[in-house]
C-alpha positions in Angstrom: 95.9 141.0 78.8 94.1 139.2 81.6 93.9 135.3 81.1 91.3 132.7 82.6 91.5 128.8 82.0 88.5 126.8 80.7 88.1 123.5 79.8 88.0 124.3 76.3 91.1 125.2 76.4 92.4 121.9 76.9 92.5 120.3 73.5 94.6 123.4 73.2 96.9 122.5 75.7 97.3 118.1 74.3 97.9 119.6 70.8 100.7 122.2 72.7 102.6 119.6 75.1 102.4 116.6 72.5 104.1 119.0 69.9 106.8 120.5 72.6 106.8 116.5 73.1 108.5 115.6 69.7 111.0 118.1 69.5 111.8 117.5 72.8 112.3 113.7 71.9 115.2 111.9 70.3 114.3 110.5 66.2 117.0 108.1 66.5 115.8 106.4 69.1 115.3 102.6 68.0 113.5 100.6 70.7 111.3 102.3 73.4 107.7 101.8 74.9 105.3 102.7 72.4 101.3 103.5 73.2 100.6 102.7 68.9 98.6 100.1 68.8 99.4 98.6 65.5 103.5 98.2 66.6 102.0 96.1 69.9 100.5 94.2 67.1 103.2 93.4 65.3 103.1 96.1 62.5 105.1 97.5 61.1 103.7 100.3 59.2 101.2 102.9 60.7 100.5 106.2 59.4 99.9 107.6 63.4 103.5 107.0 63.9 104.7 108.4 60.8 103.8 111.2 61.3 105.0 111.1 65.0 108.6 110.4 64.0 108.1 113.3 60.1 107.2 116.1 63.5 109.9 114.8 65.5 112.9 114.9 62.5 111.2 118.2 61.3 111.4 119.6 65.0 115.3 118.8 64.5 116.1 119.8 61.0 116.2 116.7 59.9 114.2 117.7 56.6 114.7 114.5 54.2 113.9 112.5 56.6 110.6 114.0 58.0 109.9 114.2 54.4 110.5 110.1 53.7 108.5 109.4 57.4 104.8 111.5 56.1 105.2 114.2 54.0 102.2 116.0 55.8 104.9 116.6 58.8 104.5 120.7 57.9 100.9 120.6 57.3 100.1 119.1 61.1 102.4 121.5 62.5 101.1 124.5 61.2 97.3 123.6 61.1 97.6 122.8 64.8 99.7 125.2 66.0 96.7 127.6 64.3 94.2 125.4 66.4 95.9 125.7 68.8 96.3 129.3 69.1 92.4 130.4 67.7 91.1 128.3 71.0 93.4 130.3 73.3 93.0 133.2 71.8 89.7 133.9 71.7 89.4 134.0 75.6 92.1 135.9 76.7 91.3 139.8 76.7 93.5 142.4 75.7 92.2 145.4 77.2 94.7 147.4 79.6 
């Protein structure tokens, strides 16, 4: 099996790093810096933030909290993993 990096893999790496970052972050951090434009403008609701919090709760096994934050988190995780592995798999040579 050989692997050769291609620029088309950048999307896959972005999604995998984002998912790992969400899995490693603490779901209970009340005060932290955010890149969210809506939060920085003072809005309390942002569907993107809800999805991020939901994925974090999901990775920490807090299923009810994940559902309450955003019910589509499990689907988002599956879609992002599928997309990432599909991008990476098409360029891996499985011959020895």
